[in-house]
Backbone as CSV, one residue per row, in Angstrom:
resi,resn,N_x,N_y,N_z,CA_x,CA_y,CA_z,C_x,C_y,C_z
1,UNK,20.878,124.997,-136.057,22.038,124.164,-135.848,22.245,122.857,-136.492
2,UNK,21.230,122.555,-136.817,21.594,121.278,-137.578,21.749,121.801,-139.087
3,UNK,21.352,122.849,-139.485,21.542,123.224,-140.970,22.988,123.912,-140.920
4,UNK,23.141,124.563,-139.718,24.435,125.382,-139.952,25.722,124.206,-139.949
5,UNK,25.735,123.138,-138.897,26.679,122.345,-138.741,26.630,121.281,-140.027
6,UNK,25.646,120.634,-140.429,25.670,119.647,-141.250,24.973,119.871,-142.852
7,UNK,24.924,121.334,-142.877,24.294,121.793,-144.211,25.317,123.122,-144.716
8,UNK,25.964,123.989,-143.878,26.752,124.970,-144.150,28.136,124.756,-143.809
9,UNK,28.396,124.274,-142.865,30.077,124.053,-142.546,30.842,122.956,-143.556
10,UNK,30.040,122.158,-143.983,30.854,121.404,-145.021,31.277,122.132,-146.160
11,UNK,30.347,123.010,-146.669,30.709,123.870,-147.927,31.679,124.768,-147.484
12,UNK,31.721,125.440,-146.416,32.401,126.445,-145.917,33.936,125.694,-145.765
13,UNK,34.139,124.802,-145.367,35.235,124.018,-144.888,35.747,123.828,-146.395
14,UNK,34.931,123.216,-147.337,35.681,123.046,-148.793,36.110,123.997,-149.515
15,UNK,35.404,125.249,-149.404,35.584,126.559,-150.049,36.921,126.940,-149.294
16,UNK,37.071,126.755,-148.079,38.360,127.157,-147.297,39.829,126.535,-147.904
17,UNK,39.296,125.117,-148.058,40.372,124.363,-148.528,40.797,124.617,-150.300
18,UNK,40.003,124.788,-151.017,40.179,125.066,-152.311,40.729,126.207,-152.220
19,UNK,40.329,127.554,-151.819,40.790,128.991,-151.871,42.088,128.855,-151.294
20,UNK,42.388,128.195,-150.268,43.618,128.053,-149.448,44.907,127.502,-150.456
21,UNK,44.092,126.477,-151.023,45.377,125.778,-151.980,45.776,126.875,-153.055
22,UNK,44.598,127.348,-153.449,44.947,128.595,-154.922,45.690,129.492,-154.147
23,UNK,45.502,130.048,-153.101,46.124,131.281,-152.583,47.734,130.762,-152.207
24,UNK,47.586,129.524,-151.547,49.045,129.166,-151.143,50.170,128.864,-152.403
25,UNK,49.685,128.350,-153.372,50.294,127.804,-154.541,50.620,129.245,-155.512
26,UNK,49.951,130.250,-155.384,49.993,131.420,-156.129,50.979,132.271,-155.451
27,UNK,50.730,132.740,-153.713,51.687,133.497,-153.339,52.778,132.853,-152.369
28,UNK,52.447,131.767,-152.372,53.694,131.151,-151.093,54.209,129.764,-151.843
29,UNK,54.432,129.822,-152.911,55.160,128.829,-153.696,56.232,128.354,-153.086
30,UNK,57.171,128.943,-152.551,58.330,128.372,-151.794,57.887,128.000,-150.038
31,UNK,56.788,128.449,-149.742,56.362,128.099,-148.609,55.771,126.516,-148.489
32,UNK,55.400,126.010,-149.950,54.690,124.820,-149.729,55.511,123.481,-149.955
33,UNK,55.948,123.617,-148.401,56.878,122.196,-148.052,56.321,121.984,-146.654
34,UNK,57.126,120.966,-146.448,57.214,120.149,-144.874,57.651,121.011,-144.298
35,UNK,58.746,121.668,-144.410,59.839,122.304,-143.560,60.674,120.907,-142.953
36,UNK,61.008,120.262,-143.795,61.819,119.069,-143.109,62.805,119.543,-142.015
37,UNK,63.074,118.473,-141.091,63.916,119.030,-140.050,64.804,117.715,-140.078
38,UNK,65.082,116.856,-141.070,65.732,115.773,-141.048,67.290,116.292,-141.082
39,UNK,67.353,117.346,-141.424,69.090,117.769,-141.206,69.518,117.828,-139.990
40,UNK,68.571,117.904,-138.929,69.087,118.215,-137.462,68.968,116.466,-136.664
41,UNK,67.903,115.516,-137.266,67.847,114.509,-136.475,67.211,113.619,-137.626
42,UNK,67.760,112.699,-137.791,67.257,111.414,-138.804,67.030,110.168,-138.117
43,UNK,67.626,109.919,-137.231,67.414,108.322,-136.714,65.979,107.987,-136.270
44,UNK,65.241,108.678,-135.429,64.151,108.790,-134.909,63.200,108.999,-136.043
45,UNK,63.212,110.090,-136.714,62.417,110.570,-137.912,62.378,109.366,-138.946
46,UNK,63.303,108.424,-138.972,63.230,107.306,-140.155,62.314,106.344,-139.517
47,UNK,62.144,106.374,-138.371,60.983,105.179,-137.740,59.550,106.248,-137.859
48,UNK,59.857,107.366,-137.099,58.475,108.051,-136.631,57.494,108.502,-138.044
49,UNK,58.000,108.914,-138.998,57.563,109.460,-140.206,56.844,108.294,-141.051
50,UNK,57.329,107.094,-141.409,56.949,106.125,-142.034,55.492,105.399,-141.111
51,UNK,55.864,105.239,-139.851,54.582,105.000,-139.003,53.464,105.847,-139.041
52,UNK,53.729,107.123,-138.760,52.482,108.084,-138.998,52.181,108.077,-140.381
53,UNK,52.736,108.348,-141.378,52.319,108.230,-142.846,51.147,106.780,-143.163
54,UNK,51.780,105.685,-142.694,51.415,104.591,-143.409,49.676,104.511,-142.435
55,UNK,49.886,105.069,-141.129,48.786,104.746,-140.294,47.607,105.827,-140.812
56,UNK,48.096,107.321,-141.146,47.332,108.247,-141.753,46.662,107.744,-143.033
57,UNK,47.198,107.105,-143.714,46.922,106.618,-145.027,46.031,105.371,-144.990
58,UNK,46.014,104.776,-144.019,45.151,103.893,-143.961,43.868,104.173,-143.086
59,UNK,44.043,105.097,-142.476,42.963,105.916,-141.721,42.061,106.345,-143.044
60,UNK,42.685,107.132,-143.699,41.963,108.038,-145.040,40.908,106.931,-145.634
61,UNK,41.977,105.999,-146.174,41.204,104.753,-147.034,39.862,104.251,-146.185
62,UNK,40.088,104.155,-145.211,39.130,103.598,-144.390,37.747,104.421,-144.212
63,UNK,38.020,105.678,-143.991,37.141,106.501,-144.028,36.449,106.673,-145.550
64,UNK,37.196,106.725,-146.503,36.492,106.964,-148.039,35.963,105.638,-148.201
65,UNK,36.069,104.514,-147.887,35.354,103.376,-148.005,34.395,103.310,-147.412
66,UNK,34.285,103.561,-145.836,33.137,103.621,-145.046,32.218,104.976,-145.678
67,UNK,32.739,105.822,-145.950,31.460,106.745,-146.029,30.974,107.050,-147.660
68,UNK,31.861,106.320,-148.645,31.514,106.737,-150.216,31.223,105.203,-150.639
69,UNK,31.199,104.210,-149.985,30.803,102.764,-150.637,29.546,102.274,-149.913
70,UNK,28.641,102.511,-150.787,27.269,102.354,-150.315,26.951,100.581,-149.713
71,UNK,26.162,100.328,-148.800,26.192,99.202,-148.253,25.505,98.084,-148.982
72,UNK,24.842,98.545,-150.320,24.445,97.658,-151.136,25.502,96.958,-152.130
73,UNK,26.654,97.842,-151.987,27.937,97.330,-152.960,28.722,95.948,-151.996
74,UNK,28.917,96.357,-150.733,29.253,95.379,-150.178,28.813,94.123,-150.158
75,UNK,27.030,94.380,-149.749,26.095,92.825,-149.966,26.188,92.520,-151.263
76,UNK,26.624,93.154,-152.150,26.653,92.487,-153.509,27.555,91.552,-153.630
77,UNK,28.941,91.654,-152.994,30.023,90.928,-153.066,30.011,90.085,-151.840
78,UNK,29.090,89.634,-151.004,29.112,88.638,-150.055,29.239,89.326,-148.593
79,UNK,29.576,90.764,-148.401,30.032,91.139,-147.015,29.032,91.577,-146.482
80,UNK,28.719,90.721,-145.391,27.327,91.309,-144.716,27.631,92.100,-143.707
81,UNK,26.936,92.728,-142.978,27.041,93.933,-141.847,28.063,93.386,-140.867
82,UNK,27.774,92.086,-140.245,28.488,91.943,-139.350,30.253,91.689,-139.731
83,UNK,30.199,91.159,-140.901,31.797,90.839,-141.453,32.481,92.447,-141.702
84,UNK,31.445,93.445,-142.242,31.858,94.866,-142.278,32.334,95.438,-141.231
85,UNK,31.133,95.078,-140.053,31.465,95.758,-138.842,32.944,95.321,-138.169
86,UNK,33.349,94.189,-138.065,34.432,93.529,-137.812,35.711,94.062,-138.441
87,UNK,35.558,94.212,-139.842,36.807,94.636,-140.711,36.900,96.372,-140.216
88,UNK,35.709,97.033,-139.784,35.953,98.339,-139.601,36.274,98.503,-138.303
89,UNK,35.931,97.798,-137.340,36.403,97.745,-135.803,37.674,97.508,-135.656
90,UNK,38.415,96.476,-136.102,39.425,95.885,-136.006,40.723,97.001,-136.730
91,UNK,40.359,96.850,-138.199,41.380,97.741,-139.153,41.319,98.999,-138.738
92,UNK,39.968,99.876,-138.340,40.271,101.023,-138.282,40.799,101.386,-136.775
93,UNK,40.934,100.573,-135.699,41.151,100.469,-134.531,42.860,100.524,-134.719
94,UNK,43.443,99.800,-135.493,44.683,99.561,-135.781,45.389,100.545,-136.668
95,UNK,44.735,101.251,-137.645,45.125,102.184,-138.436,45.240,103.327,-137.256
96,UNK,44.221,103.781,-136.504,44.256,104.892,-135.841,45.446,104.780,-134.719
97,UNK,45.616,103.522,-134.144,46.730,103.304,-133.109,48.013,103.934,-133.451
98,UNK,48.164,103.257,-135.197,49.469,103.524,-135.773,49.740,104.841,-136.088
99,UNK,48.527,105.752,-136.431,48.822,107.367,-136.803,49.270,107.747,-135.344
100,UNK,48.524,107.396,-134.266,48.853,108.221,-133.000,50.081,107.888,-132.774
101,UNK,50.430,106.573,-132.973,51.825,106.159,-132.276,52.757,106.901,-133.256
102,UNK,52.551,107.181,-134.223,53.500,108.152,-135.429,53.473,109.401,-134.707
103,UNK,52.309,109.753,-134.455,52.377,111.468,-133.992,53.033,111.430,-132.595
104,UNK,52.960,110.534,-131.753,53.683,110.470,-130.404,55.002,110.424,-130.505
105,UNK,55.472,109.743,-131.353,57.057,109.560,-131.586,57.440,110.996,-132.499
106,UNK,56.636,111.498,-133.231,57.280,112.767,-133.984,57.147,113.998,-132.774
107,UNK,56.213,114.051,-132.059,56.260,115.044,-130.981,57.360,114.811,-129.793
108,UNK,57.514,113.490,-129.360,58.759,113.216,-128.602,59.968,113.487,-129.167
109,UNK,60.259,113.370,-130.382,61.252,113.921,-131.279,61.429,115.389,-131.214
110,UNK,60.429,116.251,-131.075,60.538,117.727,-131.139,60.893,118.063,-129.864
111,UNK,60.347,117.485,-128.843,60.429,117.945,-127.564,61.881,117.502,-127.176
112,UNK,62.495,116.538,-127.428,63.827,116.055,-126.921,65.018,116.692,-127.908
113,UNK,64.866,117.187,-128.902,65.665,117.600,-130.093,65.789,118.792,-129.491
114,UNK,66.602,119.755,-129.328,66.519,121.291,-129.191,66.649,121.886,-130.702
115,UNK,67.340,121.686,-131.449,67.240,122.162,-132.759,65.841,122.017,-133.313
116,UNK,65.401,120.642,-133.463,64.058,120.519,-133.663,63.090,121.208,-133.068
117,UNK,63.157,121.274,-131.822,62.285,122.432,-131.091,62.084,123.836,-131.404
118,UNK,63.309,124.205,-131.743,63.429,125.741,-132.373,62.789,126.014,-133.718
119,UNK,62.751,124.814,-134.356,62.136,124.883,-135.648,60.818,124.621,-135.819
120,UNK,60.129,124.341,-134.478,58.837,124.163,-134.429,58.002,125.409,-134.264
121,UNK,56.904,125.665,-135.102,56.172,126.825,-134.894,54.857,126.631,-134.490
122,UNK,54.425,127.988,-133.924,53.049,127.835,-133.258,51.937,127.125,-134.265
123,UNK,52.184,127.122,-135.258,51.425,126.419,-136.433,51.451,125.005,-136.446
124,UNK,52.691,124.866,-136.258,52.987,123.114,-136.260,52.079,122.608,-134.838
125,UNK,52.520,123.432,-133.635,51.854,123.036,-132.464,50.195,122.832,-132.840
126,UNK,49.574,123.782,-133.126,48.308,123.900,-133.497,47.905,122.246,-134.212
127,UNK,48.646,122.245,-135.347,48.361,121.199,-136.217,48.320,119.915,-135.443
128,UNK,49.646,119.605,-134.834,49.593,118.340,-134.163,48.326,118.014,-133.232
129,UNK,48.106,119.242,-132.563,47.069,119.033,-131.499,45.729,118.845,-132.251
130,UNK,45.495,119.705,-133.405,43.855,119.367,-133.855,44.199,117.692,-134.630
131,UNK,45.231,117.622,-135.407,45.421,116.230,-136.132,45.295,114.900,-135.006
132,UNK,45.922,115.197,-133.655,45.959,114.077,-132.932,44.440,114.272,-132.153
133,UNK,43.660,115.260,-131.773,42.560,115.095,-131.402,41.652,114.469,-132.346
134,UNK,41.617,114.929,-133.618,40.592,114.416,-134.432,40.808,112.692,-134.528
135,UNK,42.033,112.468,-134.639,42.166,110.582,-134.419,41.857,110.348,-133.291
136,UNK,41.897,110.702,-132.209,41.722,110.213,-130.851,40.253,110.152,-130.798
137,UNK,39.616,111.323,-131.390,38.017,111.225,-131.357,37.343,110.455,-131.841
138,UNK,37.951,110.071,-133.048,37.309,109.006,-133.996,37.495,107.441,-133.317
139,UNK,38.732,107.311,-132.838,38.903,105.903,-132.175,37.825,106.169,-130.943
140,UNK,37.845,106.923,-130.228,36.766,106.827,-129.006,35.440,106.654,-129.370
141,UNK,35.070,107.235,-130.685,33.386,107.314,-131.002,33.482,105.738,-131.350
142,UNK,34.304,105.268,-131.920,34.412,104.005,-132.734,34.166,103.055,-131.546
143,UNK,35.028,102.970,-130.539,35.253,102.004,-129.618,34.131,102.102,-128.418
144,UNK,33.680,103.283,-128.256,32.623,103.561,-127.248,31.123,103.110,-127.912
145,UNK,31.091,102.866,-129.202,29.825,102.479,-129.921,29.727,101.239,-130.669
146,UNK,30.716,100.525,-130.224,30.944,99.300,-130.771,31.523,98.291,-130.017
147,UNK,31.192,97.000,-130.335,31.535,95.680,-129.438,31.993,94.912,-130.695
148,UNK,32.417,93.633,-130.317,32.706,92.525,-131.142,31.473,91.922,-131.873
149,UNK,30.147,91.953,-131.304,29.176,91.525,-131.758,28.405,92.410,-132.278
150,UNK,28.518,93.616,-131.899,27.535,94.892,-132.757,28.123,95.929,-132.573
151,UNK,27.555,97.152,-133.154,27.947,98.405,-133.095,26.990,99.526,-133.850
152,UNK,27.343,100.875,-133.675,26.717,101.540,-134.316,26.836,101.535,-135.940
153,UNK,25.914,101.508,-136.645,25.987,101.289,-138.047,25.816,102.558,-138.730
154,UNK,27.115,103.635,-138.774,26.980,104.662,-139.648,26.555,104.755,-140.844
155,UNK,26.390,103.536,-141.482,26.503,103.734,-143.215,24.990,103.929,-143.184
156,UNK,24.154,104.078,-142.413,22.922,104.449,-142.427,22.359,105.865,-142.140
157,UNK,23.197,106.624,-141.496,23.291,108.083,-141.295,24.405,108.761,-141.973
158,UNK,25.645,108.699,-141.255,26.706,109.680,-141.463,26.965,109.507,-142.978
159,UNK,27.042,108.268,-143.570,27.574,107.786,-144.799,26.702,108.558,-145.972
160,UNK,25.103,108.147,-145.567,24.369,108.944,-146.800,24.307,110.520,-146.657
161,UNK,24.624,111.042,-145.359,24.667,112.509,-145.164,25.838,112.915,-146.058
162,UNK,27.085,112.241,-146.103,28.350,112.646,-146.917,28.190,112.626,-148.007
163,UNK,27.359,111.539,-148.901,27.212,111.654,-150.111,26.351,112.524,-150.466
164,UNK,25.294,112.625,-149.461,24.179,113.885,-150.014,24.876,115.344,-150.287
165,UNK,26.121,115.809,-149.809,26.744,116.979,-149.802,27.247,117.006,-151.451
166,UNK,27.517,116.301,-152.022,27.802,115.999,-153.591,26.754,116.368,-154.486
167,UNK,25.429,116.160,-154.089,24.274,116.377,-154.702,23.754,117.898,-154.262
168,UNK,24.323,118.481,-153.552,24.038,119.938,-153.098,22.609,120.187,-152.435
169,UNK,22.236,118.589,-151.958,21.091,118.710,-151.086,21.491,117.970,-149.660
170,UNK,22.005,118.524,-148.937,22.668,117.630,-147.681,21.369,117.197,-147.022
171,UNK,21.197,116.046,-146.527,20.302,115.601,-145.642,20.442,115.899,-143.868
172,UNK,20.533,116.841,-143.812,21.033,117.292,-142.328,20.196,116.451,-141.161
173,UNK,19.318,115.895,-141.436,18.019,115.269,-140.555,18.939,113.863,-140.097
174,UNK,19.456,113.301,-140.997,20.200,112.346,-140.574,21.337,112.260,-139.736
175,UNK,21.949,113.480,-139.592,23.221,113.556,-138.466,22.623,113.655,-137.378
176,UNK,21.471,114.365,-136.925,20.760,114.468,-135.623,20.354,113.174,-134.896
177,UNK,20.520,112.115,-135.455,20.306,111.034,-134.914,21.733,110.042,-134.587
178,UNK,22.595,110.720,-134.970,23.839,110.120,-134.751,24.519,110.173,-133.424
179,UNK,25.266,109.235,-132.905,25.901,109.536,-131.489,26.602,110.886,-131.503
180,UNK,26.748,111.530,-130.221,27.361,112.795,-130.106,28.855,112.661,-130.414
181,UNK,29.545,111.656,-129.857,30.929,111.505,-130.112,31.051,111.313,-131.564
182,UNK,30.337,110.827,-132.342,30.784,110.766,-134.130,30.260,112.174,-134.494
183,UNK,29.367,113.003,-133.821,29.286,114.294,-134.557,30.498,115.198,-134.154
184,UNK,30.837,115.138,-132.959,32.225,115.861,-132.519,33.318,115.589,-133.557
185,UNK,33.433,114.057,-133.867,34.206,114.156,-134.686,34.132,114.463,-136.246
186,UNK,33.012,114.596,-136.498,32.637,115.086,-137.953,33.023,116.414,-137.994
187,UNK,32.774,117.061,-137.040,32.859,118.699,-136.852,34.344,118.975,-136.891
188,UNK,35.056,118.308,-136.304,36.620,118.643,-136.011,37.058,118.120,-137.302
189,UNK,36.718,117.100,-137.833,37.096,116.689,-139.009,37.156,117.735,-140.361
190,UNK,35.901,118.506,-140.304,35.754,119.554,-141.055,36.645,120.683,-141.033
191,UNK,36.987,121.077,-139.469,37.649,122.331,-139.291,39.010,121.828,-139.800
192,UNK,39.598,120.278,-139.584,40.797,120.111,-139.966,41.072,120.236,-141.711
193,UNK,39.706,119.565,-142.399,39.873,120.145,-143.866,40.012,121.500,-144.247
194,UNK,39.351,122.525,-143.390,39.551,123.767,-143.667,40.928,124.395,-143.434
195,UNK,41.675,123.936,-142.505,42.994,124.518,-142.368,43.964,123.844,-142.661
196,UNK,43.791,122.677,-143.498,44.906,122.031,-144.182,46.174,123.099,-145.417
197,UNK,45.289,123.804,-145.901,46.196,124.479,-146.797,47.208,125.438,-145.922
198,UNK,46.739,125.834,-144.930,47.393,126.891,-143.759,48.436,126.309,-142.884
199,UNK,48.900,124.740,-143.195,49.660,124.021,-142.385,50.530,123.451,-143.311
200,UNK,51.437,122.536,-142.546,52.527,121.760,-143.209,51.857,120.746,-143.853
201,UNK,50.671,120.405,-143.738,49.915,119.222,-144.255,49.348,119.433,-145.587
202,UNK,49.899,120.858,-146.055,49.411,121.214,-147.322,50.379,120.341,-148.423
203,UNK,51.330,119.552,-147.920,52.252,118.821,-148.672,51.512,117.580,-149.178
204,UNK,50.282,117.127,-148.638,49.788,116.003,-149.010,49.299,116.206,-150.525
205,UNK,48.922,117.470,-150.971,48.636,117.562,-152.575,49.498,117.679,-153.291
206,UNK,50.776,117.323,-152.848,51.858,117.516,-153.750,52.511,116.141,-154.141
207,UNK,52.710,116.018,-155.617,53.323,114.987,-155.964,54.315,115.116,-157.301
208,UNK,55.366,114.556,-157.041,56.519,114.794,-158.029,56.394,114.023,-159.421
209,UNK,55.181,114.767,-159.999,54.789,114.138,-161.302,55.853,114.264,-162.515
210,UNK,56.196,115.418,-162.406,57.352,116.020,-163.376,58.345,115.142,-163.466
211,UNK,58.812,114.387,-162.475,60.176,113.597,-162.326,59.774,112.574,-163.415
212,UNK,58.515,112.009,-163.499,58.210,111.075,-164.677,58.403,111.507,-166.015
213,UNK,58.594,112.322,-166.246,58.650,113.016,-167.930,59.808,113.972,-167.741
214,UNK,60.734,114.239,-166.918,61.889,115.026,-167.123,62.898,114.379,-167.985
215,UNK,63.774,114.652,-168.719,65.137,114.004,-169.252,65.740,113.548,-168.327
216,UNK,66.539,112.428,-168.354,67.198,111.833,-167.717,68.483,112.717,-167.357
217,UNK,68.888,112.822,-166.225,70.291,113.631,-165.612,71.533,112.521,-166.068
218,UNK,72.303,113.000,-166.982,73.583,112.304,-167.407,74.792,113.279,-166.595
219,UNK,75.547,112.176,-166.025,76.684,112.358,-165.286,77.893,112.061,-165.831
220,UNK,78.846,112.809,-166.118,80.169,112.107,-166.651,81.316,112.769,-165.975
221,UNK,82.066,111.615,-165.562,83.151,111.884,-165.007,84.114,112.974,-165.405
222,UNK,85.156,113.257,-164.964,86.027,114.523,-165.560,87.202,113.678,-166.298
223,UNK,87.039,112.202,-166.145,88.431,111.680,-166.839,89.417,111.295,-166.036
224,UNK,90.452,110.545,-166.127,91.479,110.236,-165.144,91.970,111.632,-164.709
225,UNK,92.363,111.390,-163.468,93.366,112.366,-162.797,94.388,112.484,-163.585
226,UNK,95.158,113.582,-163.432,96.685,113.863,-164.252,97.462,114.755,-163.092
227,UNK,98.625,114.363,-163.094,99.180,115.077,-162.418,99.680,116.573,-162.971
228,UNK,99.292,117.624,-162.262,99.987,118.978,-162.627,101.220,119.217,-162.266
229,UNK,102.151,119.843,-163.043,103.333,120.021,-162.846,103.335,121.490,-161.581
230,UNK,104.139,121.359,-160.588,104.095,121.877,-159.483,104.841,123.574,-159.915
231,UNK,104.523,124.432,-159.617,105.266,125.608,-159.742,106.760,125.611,-159.081
232,UNK,107.634,126.137,-159.647,108.980,126.294,-159.327,109.221,127.035,-158.115
233,UNK,109.726,126.625,-157.254,110.487,127.165,-156.014,111.608,127.070,-155.435
234,UNK,111.968,127.492,-154.269,113.041,127.442,-153.826,113.953,126.436,-153.831
235,UNK,115.125,126.154,-154.751,115.735,124.811,-154.536,116.249,124.584,-153.142
236,UNK,116.131,123.439,-152.684,116.738,123.191,-151.285,118.339,122.993,-151.381
237,UNK,118.976,123.517,-150.596,120.714,123.326,-150.426,120.858,122.564,-149.439
238,UNK,121.468,121.621,-150.138,122.215,120.626,-149.306,123.547,121.151,-148.510
239,UNK,123.492,120.574,-147.359,124.805,121.666,-146.457,125.667,120.373,-146.694
């Protein structure tokens, strides 16, 4: 089971991600979109969308720093384990709560606005459940294995395992000692990575790069409005 979950599943998830992106770009170009429902409701969306996107961005940055920045690097700049732990605990919790709050607002908007609800597909519902479950599981794993004084040091197990995947020599033994909640969080995360190309989350791989290099759009007015002569009609007869 260790080999299956921590030695094979990561590569299966990555393969599904890459092949899914290629397939989606080649055969579903016009479907590569968020299917925005802003036309139906914009007031609540203008609040919920930034809250979610900022929250999920902070969550992703925190994961990248925690998994791929070795402990020796943070020690070299004077950040000891306790300071790093507090930063991870407080910052990660706030980022997770921000992302969950954004998702909650987006789901509330979809449930209370009839046109938006009708535009919601089963794929969207599955994506919301999976994304919310992944973030909530990460928060639960962090809070149940940590306190302000100390906490589980995932940089000695989960982080080295993550980096070993890129050397094609996964250290599956490291994950066997990780808490169950962290292992569930990792499995759900790999499933989420695998399904990204097949949901509206695919738009995270889009960037309007072409707008930086395209020619300017020049708008010209039609010039001053002139009064056009009216066609001759019946002349009014004064009584």
